[in-house]
C-alpha positions as CSV (number, residue, x, y, z in Angstrom):
1,M,-1.6,-4.0,4.5
2,L,-0.6,-7.6,5.1
3,H,-2.2,-10.2,3.0
4,D,-1.5,-13.8,4.2
5,A,-1.0,-16.2,1.3
6,Y,-0.3,-19.7,2.2
7,D,-0.9,-21.0,-1.4
8,A,-1.3,-20.0,-5.0
9,S,-4.8,-19.2,-4.5
10,G,-4.2,-16.8,-1.6
11,L,-1.4,-15.2,-3.6
12,G,-3.7,-14.6,-6.4
13,R,-6.4,-13.0,-4.2
14,G,-3.7,-10.6,-2.9
15,I,-2.5,-9.7,-6.2
16,K,-6.1,-9.0,-7.4
17,Q,-6.7,-6.9,-4.4
18,L,-3.5,-4.9,-4.9
19,R,-4.4,-4.5,-8.6
20,T,-8.0,-3.2,-7.8
21,D,-6.9,-1.0,-5.0
22,R,-4.7,0.7,-7.6
23,G,-7.5,1.1,-10.1
24,L,-5.7,-1.1,-12.8
25,T,-7.5,-3.4,-15.1
26,Q,-6.4,-6.9,-15.9
27,E,-5.5,-5.6,-19.3
28,Q,-3.3,-2.8,-17.9
29,L,-1.4,-5.2,-15.6
30,A,-0.8,-7.5,-18.3
31,A,0.7,-4.9,-20.6
32,W,3.0,-3.9,-17.7
33,L,4.0,-7.5,-17.2
34,G,4.4,-8.3,-20.9
35,V,1.8,-11.1,-20.8
36,S,-1.7,-11.9,-21.9
37,R,-4.8,-10.8,-19.8
38,Q,-5.5,-14.6,-19.7
39,T,-2.2,-14.9,-17.7
40,V,-3.3,-12.4,-15.3
41,V,-6.6,-14.1,-14.8
42,S,-4.8,-17.3,-14.2
43,L,-2.6,-15.6,-11.7
44,E,-5.5,-14.1,-9.8
45,R,-7.3,-17.5,-9.7
46,G,-4.2,-19.3,-8.4
47,G,-3.6,-21.1,-11.6
48,P,-0.2,-22.1,-13.0
49,V,2.0,-19.1,-14.0
50,S,5.8,-18.7,-13.5
51,V,7.1,-17.4,-10.1
52,T,8.8,-14.6,-12.2
53,V,5.4,-13.2,-13.3
54,A,4.0,-13.4,-9.8
55,M,6.8,-11.6,-8.2
56,R,6.9,-9.1,-11.1
57,A,3.3,-8.3,-10.4
58,L,3.7,-7.7,-6.7
59,A,6.7,-5.5,-7.6
60,I,4.7,-3.4,-10.0
61,L,1.8,-3.2,-7.6
62,G,4.1,-2.4,-4.6
63,G,3.4,-5.6,-2.8
64,K,5.9,-7.3,-0.4
65,V,6.8,-10.9,0.0
66,V,8.0,-12.7,2.9
67,V,8.9,-16.3,2.4
68,A,9.1,-18.4,5.6
69,P,8.5,-22.0,6.5
70,K,4.8,-23.0,6.8
71,D,4.9,-23.1,10.7
72,A,6.8,-19.9,11.2
73,I,5.3,-16.9,12.9
74,V,5.6,-13.8,10.8
75,V,5.2,-10.5,12.5
76,E,4.5,-7.3,10.4
77,T,6.9,-4.5,11.5
78,K,6.6,-0.7,10.9
79,G,9.2,1.1,8.8
80,L,10.7,-2.0,7.0
């Protein structure tokens, strides 16, 4: 599933969706990340967290990241 995230808020919504799809609580994700539950709350709300925490959360949850210029057209391809 492709989640478009053009800002921190969109990224947070995508991470929350991945977490809930996998049946994890915020506490469980926090433990996997080695951070507090409040950090996960901040991440999911688009608040200030380190890029490292956000990327680790995506990796743990099986998310993918495509970084592209704002005006780029991103096409999801099968099998990549």
